[in-house]
N, C-alpha and C positions, 0 to 999 in steps of 0.2 A: 637388427632383424635379419635372420638368415634363413636359407632354404634347407630343410632337413627332412629325412624320411620319417614317416610316422607309421610304425608297424602295427596297424590295427584294422580289423574288419569293419567295413561300413555297415553297421547294423541297421541304419535308417533305410538303406536300399533293401536290405534283407527283409525288413518289416513290410515295406511297400509291396514287394513281390509276394510275400507270404499272404498278405491280405488279398491280393489279386487271385492267387490260387485257391484259397478257401472260398472266396466269393464265387469263383468259377464253379467249384464243386457244388455249392449250394444252388446256383442257378441251373446247372446241368441236372441236378436232382429234380427240380421242378419242371424245367422245359422238356426233358426227355421222358417224363413219367408215362405219358399217354402212348407215345410211339414205342417205347420199350415194352409196355404191357401188350400192345397190339401185335407186335412182331415176335416177341420172345416170351410173353407171359410173365414178365418181370418188370415192374415199373422202375426198378433200380438198376436195370441191366447196363445202361450206358455209363452211369456213375461208377459202377463196380469195375467196368473195363477201364475207365479213366484212372481209377486208383491202381489197378493191377498193372496196366501197361504204360501208364504215364507217370503218376506220382511216385510210386515205389522205385522203379528203375531211375526215375528222374532225380530222386534224392541221392541215390548212389552216384549218378553222373555229376550232380552238383558238388558233392563232397570231394569227388575225385578231381574235378576241374578246379575247384577252389584250393586244392592242396598242391597241384602241379604248378610250378612257377610258369607264368604265361610266356616267358622268354623262350621256353623250350620249343614252342610252336614256331617261333621265328627261325630256329635253326633247321627245321625240317619242312619249310614251307613248300618246297617243290614236291615232297612226298604227299603233303596235305592236298596240294593241287591235283596231283595224279589220282589220289584216292577219290577226290571230288568228281573228277571226270568219269572215272570208272563207275562210281555209284550212280551217276546220272545215266550212264549207258545201260545199266542193268535192266531198266524197264523195257528195253527193246529186244531182250533175249526171249525167244519163244519158249513157253513153258514156265518161265519165271515171272515175266511181266504180265500184268493183267490188263485187259481192255474194258473200260467202263462203257456204259450205255451211250455216253456222249462221244465215244471213239477215242477218248484220251488214254494214253499209256502212262499214267502217273504213279502206279502202284506195282509192287512186287508181292508175290504170295509165298510165304515161307511156312509150310504146314497149314495151320489154321490161322496164322497171324498175317495180317496185311501191313506192309510197311511202305511209307512214302519216302523214297530216297531223296527227293528234293529238299526235305526238311533237314536231313543231315548235311546236304550240299550247301544250304544257306550258311551254316556255321563254318564249314570248310572253306567256302568262298571268302568269308570275312577274315578267317585266320590267314589265308594265303594273301589276300589283297593288302591287308595291313602290313604284312612282312615285305611284300614286293614293293609297295609304295615307300615304306620307310628305308629300304635298302637303296631304292632309286634316288632318294633325296631330291636335289634340285634338278635332276635330269627330267623330271616330270614336266618341266616347263619347256623342254626342247622336244619338238614334234618327232624328229627322227630317232633321237637317242632314248627318249623315255615315253612320251605320250602315245605314240603309235603302238609300241609293244604292249603298253598297258591296255589299250583298246583291244588288241588281239587276244590277250590272255583273259581279259574280262568278258569279251563277247562269246567266247567258246562255251562256257557254262550256260550263258543266257540263251544261245542258239540251241543247245541240247534240250533245254526246258521248252523252248518254242516248238521243237520238233515233236514233243509228246502228244498233242500240243497242249500247253497250259499257259495261256496268256497272263492270267492273274499272277501266278508264281513268277513268271518271267518279269512282270512289272515290279515285283518286290526285289528281284535280283538287280534289275536296272536301277531302282531307287537306291539300293545299297551302293552299287557301283558309282553312281552319279555323286552321292553324298560323300563317299570316301575319297574320290578323286578331287572333289572340290576342297575338302579339308586338307588334302596333301599339299596344296599350294599350286595347283595347275593354273595356267593363265585363264583369264576370264573368257577370252574369245575361244579357247579350246573347250571350256565348259559350255559356252553357248552353242558351239558346233555339236557337242555331245547331246545337248537338249534337243536340238533340231533333228538329230539322228534318231532320237527316241520317238519324237512325234512322227517322223517319216515311217519308222518301223511300225508304229501303232496303226497308221493309216493303211500301210501295206497289208497288215494282218487282217484288217477289216475287209479290204478289197478282195482278198483271195478266199475268204470264207463268208458266204452269205448269212450264216446264222449269227456271226458277230455283228454284221450290219443290222440285223434284226434286233439284237440286244441293244445296240446303240440307239436305234429308233425308239425302243421301249424306254430306255433311259430318258430320252428327250421328251417322249409323249407316252407315259405309262397308261394313260386313259384310253388309248386307241384299241387295245386288245385285252381287256380286263380278265377275260376267261381263258385266254391263250397264253402267248409269250409274255404278256404283261401281268399274268396272275401273281407271280411271286412278289414282285415289287409292290403291287397294289395291296396284297395281304399284309406285307410288312408295314406299309403306310397305315393300314387299318389297325394293326396291333399297336403301333406307336401312338396313333391318334386317340384310340380308345383308352389308353393309359392315362392321358391327361397329365396334370402336374404331379399328382401324388400316387397314381397307379391304382390298379384293381386289387392289390394285395398279393403278397407272396403266395404262389401256388394257385392263383385264381385266373390265370390267363385263359382266354377262350380260343385264341388262335393256335395254341399248341395242340389242340385236339385235331391235328392233321388238316387244318385249314392252311396254315403257313408251312411251306416246305422247309426241310432242313432246320427244324427248330433246335436241334442238338448241335448243329454245325454252324454254317455261316449266317444263320438267321437269329442266333441267340440274343443278339443285342436288341432286336425288336421285342423279344419276350421280356428282357430286362426293363425296357421302357414301358411295356404294357402292364407288368405286375408291380413295378416299383415307382413308375412315373418318370417324367422328364427331369425333375430335379435330381432324383437319385441317379438316373442315367448320366446326367451332367457331372455329378459327383464322381462317378466311376471314371469318366474321361479325365477329370482333373487329377484323380489318383494316378492314372496311367501316365499322364504328363509329368507329374511330380517324380515318378519313378524314372522316367526317361531323362528328365533334367538332372536328377541325382547321378545317373549313369554317365551323362555327358560331363558333369562336374568331376567325376572320378577320372575320366579321360583327360580333362584339362590339367590335372595335377599328377598324371602318370609320370614315372621317372624317365620315359623315353618316347620317341615318336611312335614306335610300334604299339606301346600301351595306349597312347592317345588315340591312334586310329582304330585299334581293336575295340576298345570300350565304346568309342563313338559309332563304329560300324554296327555293333550289336544293338545299340539304342536306335540307330537309324532303321534297322530291320524292324524292330518292335513298333516304332511309330508309323512307318510306311504301311506295314501290314494292317495295323489297327485302323489307320485312316481309310484304306481301301475297303475294309470290311464295314466299318461304321458308315462311311460315306455312301456305300451302296444301299444300306438300309434306310438312309434318310434322303436318298435321291440325289446326292451330290456326285456319285460315281456310278458307272454301269455295274451290273451284277457280274462278279467274277468267280464266285464260289470259294473265296478265301476265308479261312477260319479266323476267329478273333483270338489273338494270343492269350494264353493262360485261362481262357474261358470256354471256348468251343471244345466239343468232344474230338479227341484225336490223340492217341497215346504217343505216336511218333513225334508229333509237333510239341507236345508238352515235355517229353523226355529231352529233346534237343534244346528247348527253351530253358529248362533247368540247367543243362550243361553250360549254356551261354551265360546265364546269370552267375554260375560258378566261376567262369573266366573273369567276369567283371569284379567279382568279390576278391579274387586273387590279385587283380590289379590294385584294388583299393587297399590291400595290405601293404603295398609298396609305394603308394602315392606320396607325393611331397607336399608338405605343409609349411607355411611360414610360422616360424617360432622365434620368440625372443631368447637370445642366449647372452649371458653375461661373460 
């Protein structure tokens, strides 16, 4: 029994993510029908945008990233890091960055197209961090030679996202950073310190912004203000609860008629549960977990440390973001406005997710398998 390269695409992973994308388009067609007709006179408005700005360019990005050997990104990881920092700074440029009603600077406007730079930055962050950690090797276990510099380079992008301010996206960045540093072999007490730093940062962000404290109180006691700040989460609970085990039927949601906010965005999981039921919603979560486990398995058999960290980092991204989104809808996490990967409306997010899957597929082509050789 020897270890050999098996040059083949992991079609199982490809099937898993294809199902997720198709399911997302179907759910977006239903969930966004009412709001699309009300705002734009077209019940298919949001799914058309998803196809035009997400799926079509996403397929191109997927094919490109699946074709480029993933080792290329390791050679130019400092350029990738520099591009990531520049992208995150674009939102602060007057006339280019746009300010939302919440005061967040998370988007840039290019003509009639809105782009969220942090979505590109997520993939850039993973590409850089996987290369940096693999080049650092055992130095990550030394505070002065490896771990401290890793913290500095890791926290700069996280800090820029916090300045937007976008605590939800910063939480995703931190989850990616924490998971990849752990997998790189850092000492457990370093990991524990990093976890404590994350908790301290979360508490500090709540302390300096009263509206975040109000969100936290709503998370803990959503019944206190059902028509005010607790409206969103209570309507999500109502949607999920009314769906029961088997749902009201596809297209028969009541909450999507502008009772539940952001049905095409971060609230779409509640519509899934309302229309298809808890059993089908659980099936969706299982499918997502199977896809992530498959991606982690590809990382396990990658031919080098860079491939292992890269595939694992992308899967950590998907599962952390999914957990934050679904957790908010079922009351396990505070509301953060984070979209559900592959399902929620958002061309930028879907485009970058396609590209990320392309990277993992490229790694799968070069993964090592145990084979019997005579």
